[in-house]
C-alpha positions in Angstrom: 41.4 -46.8 3.2 39.6 -48.6 0.4 41.2 -48.7 -3.1 39.4 -49.0 -6.4 40.0 -52.4 -8.0 40.1 -50.8 -11.5 42.5 -47.8 -11.0 44.1 -48.5 -7.6 43.2 -45.0 -6.4 41.6 -44.4 -3.1 37.8 -44.6 -3.0 36.2 -41.5 -1.5 32.6 -40.2 -1.7 33.6 -36.6 -1.2 33.3 -34.4 -4.3 37.0 -33.4 -4.6 38.7 -36.7 -3.8 38.7 -40.2 -4.9 38.6 -42.3 -8.1 36.5 -41.1 -11.0 36.0 -44.4 -12.8 32.5 -45.4 -13.8 32.2 -48.1 -11.2 33.2 -45.7 -8.4 30.8 -43.0 -9.8 27.9 -45.5 -9.7 28.8 -46.5 -6.1 29.0 -42.9 -5.1 25.7 -42.1 -6.7 24.0 -45.1 -4.9 25.5 -44.1 -1.6 24.5 -40.4 -1.8 21.0 -41.1 -3.0 20.4 -43.6 -0.2 21.8 -41.2 2.3 19.6 -38.3 1.1 16.5 -40.4 1.4 17.4 -41.5 4.9 18.1 -37.9 5.8 14.7 -36.7 4.4 12.9 -39.4 6.2 14.6 -38.5 9.5 13.6 -34.9 9.0 10.0 -35.8 8.1 9.7 -38.0 11.2 11.1 -35.1 13.4 8.6 -32.7 11.9 5.7 -35.0 12.6 6.9 -35.5 16.2 7.2 -31.8 16.9 4.3 -30.0 15.2 4.3 -27.0 17.6 8.0 -26.3 17.0 7.4 -26.6 13.2 4.6 -24.1 13.3 6.8 -21.6 15.2 9.7 -22.2 12.9 7.5 -21.6 9.8 5.9 -18.5 11.3 9.4 -17.0 12.1 10.7 -18.0 8.7 7.8 -16.3 6.9 8.0 -13.3 9.2 11.7 -12.8 8.3 11.0 -13.1 4.6 8.0 -10.7 4.9 10.0 -8.1 6.9 12.9 -8.3 4.4 10.5 -7.8 1.4 8.0 -5.4 2.9 9.6 -3.8 6.0 10.1 -0.4 4.3 6.5 -0.3 3.2 5.4 -1.2 6.8 7.5 1.7 8.2 6.1 4.1 5.6 2.6 3.1 6.6 3.6 3.3 10.3 2.5 -0.4 10.7 -1.2 0.5 9.9 -3.6 -0.6 7.1 -3.4 1.8 4.1 -7.3 2.0 4.1 -8.7 1.9 7.6 -5.4 2.7 9.5 -5.9 -0.2 11.9 -3.2 -2.7 12.7 -2.9 -6.4 11.7 -5.8 -8.7 12.3 -9.3 -8.7 11.1 -10.2 -11.4 8.7 -6.5 -12.0 8.1 -4.6 -15.3 8.4 -2.1 -13.5 10.6 -2.5 -11.7 13.8 1.1 -10.5 13.4 1.4 -8.9 10.0 -0.6 -7.0 7.4 -1.5 -8.5 4.0 0.4 -7.4 0.9 -2.1 -6.0 -1.5 -1.3 -6.1 -5.2 -2.9 -5.5 -8.6 -3.9 -8.8 -10.0 -3.4 -7.7 -13.6 0.1 -6.2 -13.2 1.3 -7.8 -10.0 2.3 -4.3 -8.8 2.3 -4.0 -5.0 -0.1 -1.3 -3.9 0.3 -1.4 -0.1 -0.3 -3.3 3.1 -3.9 -3.9 4.3 -5.5 -5.4 7.3 -7.4 -8.7 6.7 -10.8 -7.0 6.5 -9.9 -4.4 4.0 -8.0 -6.9 1.9 -11.0 -9.3 1.8 -13.3 -6.3 1.1 -11.3 -5.2 -1.9 -11.0 -8.8 -3.1 -14.8 -9.4 -2.9 -15.3 -6.2 -4.9 -12.9 -7.7 -7.5 -10.6 -4.6 -7.4 -13.2 -2.8 -9.4 -13.6 0.9 -8.7 -17.2 1.0 -10.1 -18.2 -1.7 -7.6 -16.6 0.3 -4.8 -18.5 3.5 -5.8 -21.7 1.4 -6.0 -21.1 0.1 -2.5 -20.5 3.6 -1.2 -23.7 4.8 -2.9 -25.6 1.8 -1.5 -24.4 2.5 2.1 -25.2 6.3 1.8 -28.8 5.5 0.6 -29.4 3.2 3.5 -27.9 5.7 5.9 -30.5 8.3 4.6 -33.3 5.7 4.9 -32.2 4.9 8.4 -32.4 8.6 9.4 -35.9 8.9 7.9 -37.2 5.9 9.8 -35.7 7.0 13.2 
């Protein structure tokens, strides 16, 4: 076991043991910083070599977080979109889960939506007047279609 030349105590890089003189603290800092960087580089290299496993790992990790946060809401909505009552998918990033819809002003969560409904509300800027105008527009064109048929 190495001993500190200043104090004569054992030199250890563990947090609870070893000499606490400035020289040993500096050595410990140098050792742990180098080790962290080597570790980070090793992890980055592994991630680049295994992209398919990283995608799966990230998806599972996000799914676990999502279920933890929004699982009760999903159960309350029976796994369906709050607007159209379809399942996950549509214009969503995910084929596996619904999007979390929230009020952009308050941050309050309103419900879970499929990708199409989420994008639709987003394009209408969460504005009820725009939504009513869209409904009126669709109804007018529905009437015109019946007249021309």
